[in-house]
N, C-alpha and C positions, 0 to 999 in steps of 0.2 A: 753116393751114393745115387742120387736124383738128377745131381746138374752131370756129371760123368754121361749119363746114356744121352743127352740131346746135343752136349758138348761135340761128344765122339760126331754125334751127326751133324754136324755143322762144320765138323772141319773135314768130313769126308764129302759133303755134297757144297762147301765154297769154297775149300783150297784146294782138293784135288778132282771139282768136277766127276765127282761120281756117278755111275747111271747114267750118264751120257743125259745127265743133266740139264736142260734151257735155261741157256746162261741172261735171254733178252729179257724183256718186258712181254708179262704173261698178258692175257684176254681181260683180266678184271684191270690191268693195268701196274700192276707191280713188280717192284725189281728186282733182281735176279739175289739180291744179299737182305731184302727186305721176305721174300719165299723163304731162303736158308733158315735167315733168324728166327721165324716165326712157327716152321719145322722144327728148328729145335727147342723153343719155349715151349710148346705145345708134348714134345715127347718129355722135357722133364715135370713139366706139372703134371703128366699123368702117372708119371712115376712118382712125384712129391703124394701125390694123391693115396695110390694103392698103398707106401710104407708108410706114412702119418695116421692116415683115417680107416683104410680098409681094411690092413693089417689088424687095428686095432681091436676092428669088431669082429676079426675072425681070432684069434689070437694064434698060441703060437703051433707056430708049423712044422713039424721035419719029415722026413724023407717023400715021399710020394708028393703029398700036400703040398712041400714047399717047391717042390721042381712044376705042380699043375700051377702054383700061384704068379712062379718066374714066368711060365709063358703067356697064361691072361694078362702081367702087366707087357709084355712084349706086345700081343694079340690088341690089345687095349691101344697102343703109342701106334699099331699101324693101321688102326681104323680111323683115330681121328686125323692121322697122317694125311689119310687116303681122302676124307672130308674135305680137309684144309687145300690138299692140291687139286679137286673136283672145283672146291670155290674156288682158287686162281684161276683153272683154266674150265671157266663157266659148264662143267658136268662134261665134258668132250671125251674124257677118261671114266665114265660113269659104267662101267662093266666089269665082270666078273677075270676075266683073260689082264688086265691092268691090275687089279686090284691082289691077285695072283703074285703077278708079278714083284710091284712094290710091296708085298709082306715077303718073299725071298730076300730082297733084297735091305728091304729094313729090320730082319731079321740077323742079316750077317752082320751089318754095320751096330747092331745095338747088344746082340748075344756075348764078342769077346768083352766090353768095359764092363759087364755086368757079371758075365763068371769073376773075369780079372778084383771085383767090389767084391764077393760074395767069397771068395781065397780068402782073401786078405783081411776080411773083418769077423773072424773066428774069435769066438769069445774062449777063454780058458777055461777048463770044466769047471764045474762047481764043488767046493769044496764038503767033504762028508768024513761023520764022524769027526769032528773035529772034537778033542777036550776042552770042555768049557772051562772057563777061569775061575778060580776060586779067590774070596777073599778070609783069609785069616784074624781074626779080634782076639785079642789077647788082653787076658785081666791084668792088674795092677802087679799081681804077686808072679806074672810070669808060667805059672801053673795050669793055669786052665784058658782054654783058649776055646773057639768057634769057629768052625770054616764052612762057610755059606758059597754056594756058585753064585757070581757075580747076577748074575742075571734073575735072581730070586731074590734079591736083598732088593728092599721097598726105602726104609729110612733108617735113623736111627731117634732116641729120643732118650734127653739126659732125665734122669729119676732118683736123686739123693744121689747116695752114693755108687748109683748103679746107672748102667746105661741098656735101654731096652730095643733089641735090638731084632724089627719086625722084618718078614719075606714072606713068602711064598713057598706051598708045597702040594703039589699036584695043585687043586683045587680050592685048596684051604688058607689063609692066613696063620701063621704063627707068628710066638714070640718069645725071645727068651732075655736072659736077663745076666749081664758081665758084670763085676766089680770092676767098675774102671772110671775116669771120666771123657766127658767126649771128644774134647781137646786131646788125649792123650791116642785115640783110640783113630783120629785122623791122619793118618800118618802119611809118606809117600808114596807107601803102598796100596793103600785104599784110596790116593786124593783122585786116582783116573776113574773115580767111580762116582767115590761118596764126596758132597761140597754143601759145607757149611750154610744153613740158610735163616737160623734164630739160636739164640743165646742155649733154646731147648733140643734145635733137631740140625740134624744133617741128610742131605734126601739122597738117594741114590738116581740122578742125572737121567738114565735111558729107563728109572720107569717112573718117571714125573707123565701124567698121565695127562693132563691139562696144568693151563697157565689160566688163573682168573683176575682179574682186572676187580677193584671194590673201592674206587676213589681214587687214592695216592696207594692204597694198599694193593701187594702182589701175591695173589694164594695161589698154592702148589698144590695141586690133586695126585696125592700116590697111592698106588691102591684102596680108595674110597672114602681117603682119610686127605681131610684138608689144613694145611700147615703154611703157615703162617712166614713169609718171610720178612725178615723186620730191617730196616732204615740202613743198617749199617753192614751189610749185604746184596740191596736193594741192586748196587749196580753189576755184583757179579750175574744177577740172572735177567737180567736187561741186558746187556751184551750179549751173554750166553745162549 
């Protein structure tokens, strides 16, 4: 996006000698190639600053706002090019008619590549109303099961012959017990979310808020609780 406008201007001026550009040495002593290269570089710099800095400050634009932003990009590039042009020719073209002529020529060169980029840079519409994924945790007898949304599950904790299932519901945290072992609940179905980090714990990687280093120890903060990572599983979390 930022390179194409400058490249288009350079091709039109240097290779096609567009707009009856003087190919000799300017009053400032600069060659034809140097001037066209600097015109192109200045244009790309203007678009770079607009796209990667000014746009971040403004935020998302749509409709008329987006059109105005494009026109401001082109106008800024034209003004900078006009200033540079007068530097090369020591201010001899410093007048309104010269600026309006340059603006129309600049606009005609920059508009086409700008439109091409915009048309080919369309992002697919965001998917809404997606059915959330669920994780089903079954008891060892197969009769009892708990179904929880994957994005709500926090962690599992072994508790004697049971496993505590910690999850969020609204703004509160809840816990349910299911009779089974932690190892049995970590199946292929749940492996995309649940990863064992300790003999007594398995965490949902998407629910880890922070990773805390305390010397050689690694602590995972999940839903406000600190869960240790044992040495046996440490490599899985250092790499992930």
